[in-house]
Structures are given as C-alpha cells and as structure tokens.
C-alpha positions in Angstrom: 24.6 75.5 -44.7 25.0 75.8 -40.9 22.6 76.1 -38.2 23.5 79.4 -36.5 22.8 77.6 -33.3 23.9 80.7 -31.2 21.7 83.1 -32.6 18.8 80.7 -31.9 19.8 80.3 -28.4 20.2 84.1 -28.1 16.4 84.9 -29.8 15.3 82.1 -27.0 16.6 83.6 -24.2 14.3 84.7 -21.3 16.3 86.8 -18.5 13.4 85.9 -15.8 14.3 81.9 -16.6 17.8 82.9 -16.1 17.4 84.1 -13.1 15.5 81.2 -11.6 18.2 79.0 -13.3 20.7 80.8 -11.6 19.4 79.8 -8.0 18.9 76.4 -9.3 22.5 75.8 -10.7 24.5 77.9 -7.9 28.1 78.9 -9.0 27.4 78.4 -13.3 27.9 81.5 -15.1 27.0 82.2 -18.3 23.1 81.5 -17.7 21.0 82.7 -20.7 17.6 81.2 -19.6 16.6 78.8 -22.4 14.0 76.2 -21.8 15.1 72.7 -22.1 12.2 72.1 -25.2 13.7 74.7 -27.1 17.2 73.4 -26.3 16.2 69.8 -27.6 14.6 71.4 -30.6 17.7 73.5 -31.2 19.8 70.2 -31.2 17.8 67.8 -33.5 17.9 71.2 -36.6 22.2 71.0 -35.4 22.2 67.0 -35.7 20.8 67.3 -39.6 23.1 70.0 -40.9 26.4 69.6 -39.9 26.6 69.0 -36.2 29.9 68.7 -35.9 30.3 72.5 -35.8 29.4 72.4 -32.9 32.4 70.9 -31.5 34.4 74.0 -33.0 35.8 76.1 -29.9 34.5 76.4 -26.6 31.0 76.7 -25.6 29.9 80.9 -24.8 27.1 79.9 -22.6 25.6 77.4 -19.9 22.7 76.4 -22.7 25.7 75.9 -25.2 27.4 73.3 -22.8 23.6 71.6 -22.8 23.1 71.7 -26.3 26.6 70.5 -27.1 25.8 67.5 -24.9 22.4 66.8 -26.5 23.9 66.9 -30.2 26.8 64.4 -28.8 24.2 62.2 -27.3 21.9 61.9 -30.2 24.3 62.6 -33.8 24.2 60.2 -35.8 27.6 58.3 -35.2 28.3 54.4 -33.6 28.5 54.2 -30.1 32.2 53.8 -29.8 32.5 57.5 -31.1 29.9 58.7 -29.0 32.2 57.3 -26.1 34.5 59.1 -27.2 33.3 62.6 -27.2 31.4 61.6 -24.3 34.6 61.6 -23.0 35.8 64.9 -24.3 32.5 66.2 -22.9 32.5 65.3 -19.6 34.7 68.4 -19.0 31.7 70.4 -19.1 29.6 68.5 -16.7 29.7 70.2 -13.9 26.1 70.5 -12.4 22.8 68.4 -12.2 21.5 69.9 -15.0 23.9 69.5 -18.0 24.4 65.6 -16.6 21.1 64.8 -16.4 19.8 66.6 -20.3 22.9 64.8 -21.8 22.7 61.5 -20.2 18.5 61.0 -20.5 19.3 61.9 -24.6 22.4 59.4 -25.3 21.2 57.0 -28.2 22.4 53.8 -28.9 21.3 50.8 -31.1 20.5 47.5 -29.6 24.0 45.8 -30.7 25.6 48.3 -28.8 24.1 47.5 -24.9 26.9 45.9 -23.6 30.0 48.3 -24.7 27.5 51.4 -23.4 26.8 49.5 -20.6 30.2 48.6 -19.4 31.2 52.3 -20.0 29.1 53.9 -18.2 29.6 52.0 -15.4 33.4 52.2 -15.3 32.8 56.0 -14.3 31.6 54.8 -10.6 35.4 54.3 -10.2 36.4 57.6 -11.1 35.6 59.0 -7.5 34.9 62.5 -9.4 31.7 63.6 -8.0 30.2 64.3 -11.7 31.4 61.5 -13.3 29.9 59.5 -10.8 26.5 61.1 -11.2 26.9 60.5 -14.7 27.4 57.0 -14.5 24.5 56.7 -12.4 21.9 58.5 -14.2 22.6 57.2 -17.2 22.2 53.7 -16.4 19.5 54.6 -14.6 17.9 56.6 -18.0 19.0 53.7 -20.2 18.9 50.4 -18.9 15.2 49.8 -17.1 15.8 46.0 -16.6 15.6 44.1 -13.4 18.8 42.6 -14.2 20.6 45.6 -15.0 19.2 47.8 -12.2 20.0 45.2 -9.6 23.4 45.9 -10.7 23.1 49.4 -10.5 21.6 49.4 -7.0 24.6 47.3 -5.8 27.0 50.1 -7.5 25.1 52.3 -5.2 25.5 50.3 -2.4 29.5 50.1 -2.5 30.2 53.5 -4.1 30.1 56.9 -2.2 31.2 60.7 -2.7 30.7 62.9 -0.3 29.3 65.4 -3.3 25.9 66.9 -2.4 25.3 65.8 -6.4 26.5 62.2 -6.4 24.5 61.3 -3.5 21.3 63.2 -4.6 21.4 61.6 -7.9 22.0 58.0 -6.2 19.1 58.9 -4.0 16.8 60.0 -7.1 18.3 56.3 -9.2 17.0 54.3 -6.3 13.8 55.8 -5.8 13.2 55.5 -9.6 14.1 51.8 -9.7 11.7 51.8 -6.8 9.2 52.6 -8.8 9.4 49.8 -11.7 11.3 47.2 -9.1 10.1 47.8 -6.0 11.4 44.7 -4.3 15.1 44.6 -5.1 15.2 48.6 -3.9 13.7 47.9 -1.0 16.2 45.0 0.0 18.8 47.8 -0.4 17.0 50.0 1.5 16.0 47.4 4.5 20.1 46.3 4.5 21.2 49.5 5.5 24.2 49.3 3.0 23.9 52.5 1.8 25.7 56.2 3.0 23.0 57.3 5.4 22.6 60.2 4.0 21.8 58.6 0.6 19.3 56.2 2.6 17.3 58.5 4.0 16.8 60.6 0.8 16.1 57.6 -1.3 13.1 56.8 1.2 12.0 60.4 1.1 12.2 60.2 -2.8 10.2 57.6 -3.2 7.3 58.6 -0.4 7.3 62.0 -2.4 5.8 59.7 -5.6 2.7 59.6 -6.3 3.1 55.6 -8.1 3.7 54.3 -4.3 0.8 53.4 -2.1 0.5 55.4 0.7 1.1 52.0 3.2 4.3 51.6 1.9 5.4 55.5 2.3 4.3 54.7 5.8 6.6 51.5 6.0 9.5 52.7 4.5 9.3 56.0 6.3 10.1 53.7 9.3 13.3 52.7 8.1 15.2 55.9 8.5 18.4 55.8 9.8 19.8 58.7 11.9 23.2 59.9 10.6 26.7 59.3 12.4 
C-alpha cells in the first residue's frame, strides 16, 4: 500500500497561505498553500512506505516538489545513492524555499561526511545560481564545526554569482557562522574580500540577530562598504 501524498497535500492546502507564499516566491507556479511542518509530516509517512513512488513522473505542484526533496533527503539510503538522487532533483530547485527545506533535511552517517562535504563543495563551481546556493546552504546547515565553516567562508569570499538568491544565501551563511564562530566571520568581513552587496547584507543579517551584543552590532555597522 502506498501513501496518497497528493491527496494529503490537497487536503492540507490553504488558499490564503497560497496567496501569501506566491508573494514570497515570485514567478513560481502551482502553489497550493501547504505549511512546511505538514510537508515534513507527509514526507515521514512516504519514507516509511514505498518512498520510491514519489520519484515517478513530474511533480504536480510547488509543494510536491518540496515534498520530493524532503523524501530524497531523508530516505533510508547510503550517501552515494542520496547524492545521485540529489543530482536528479536539483533541476527542480529554482527557488529559495525548495532549496532550503531540501538542504536542511539532508541526512548522512558520520562515516559519510567527507563524501557529502566534497559533493556539496563541488556545486559552488557550477556558476549556476541555485546550485551555488545549495552548496552554501547545505554546508551551512550540515557542517557547523569551525574547520568546515572556515572553508565555507573562503568559498564565499572567492565565489560570486549576480543572482539575488545566491548572494542572499551567502550573506545568511556568514551571519549564521558569526553566531557560532564570530572570530572567523568577522575576519572575513574585515578583509573586504566579499562582493560589496553580499558584504553589506552579511553585516545587516548579523545585526538583526538577537544573539549578537549591541556593541558588536555597532562595531560591525561601521564596516559597511559603498557598492561600486
């Protein structure tokens, strides 16, 4: 018996939420208005019962794309197979919401960490806005130790894409690293090596955090740059 995930999505759809979500993901079609916790709950049920079914055919809605991503990210498979499924799925990642729920759901075993890190690191060289965003958001979400964060920040310093959603993702990552490892994030900001918009947005995101002391927010605010 397979899970009627499309029926479950239809039942959970909220028209008002669909309208709101359309404003957050401009240009995206087929938005039903299903909340993320509901999508995650449906994904858990699909993973338990014939999860491969969700790979058949094309997704019929924005939420089904997200659901497919969460199922791929959490299905009981080894990292090599999850990477293969990820490559097939990345063609559907054309918005920040699908990118982020997919990246922060991705599961792997401790012994697979090098393989997973190397795979997501490789995406930064693609030159494609959303593959590059996946590279940043996945590593930000899955690898929080200082050594990996230092490499992530170096990639942000040395890679740019004019796409708004790549740069916003990069700035978000810098701000998240700052919370856990303020020294290395501040070093990057003070170096002035990031693209100017990303540099300033990183500072803005850090200053918005409630976990950053007021005096540090003021100090960082003085490091804003004038865009060329």
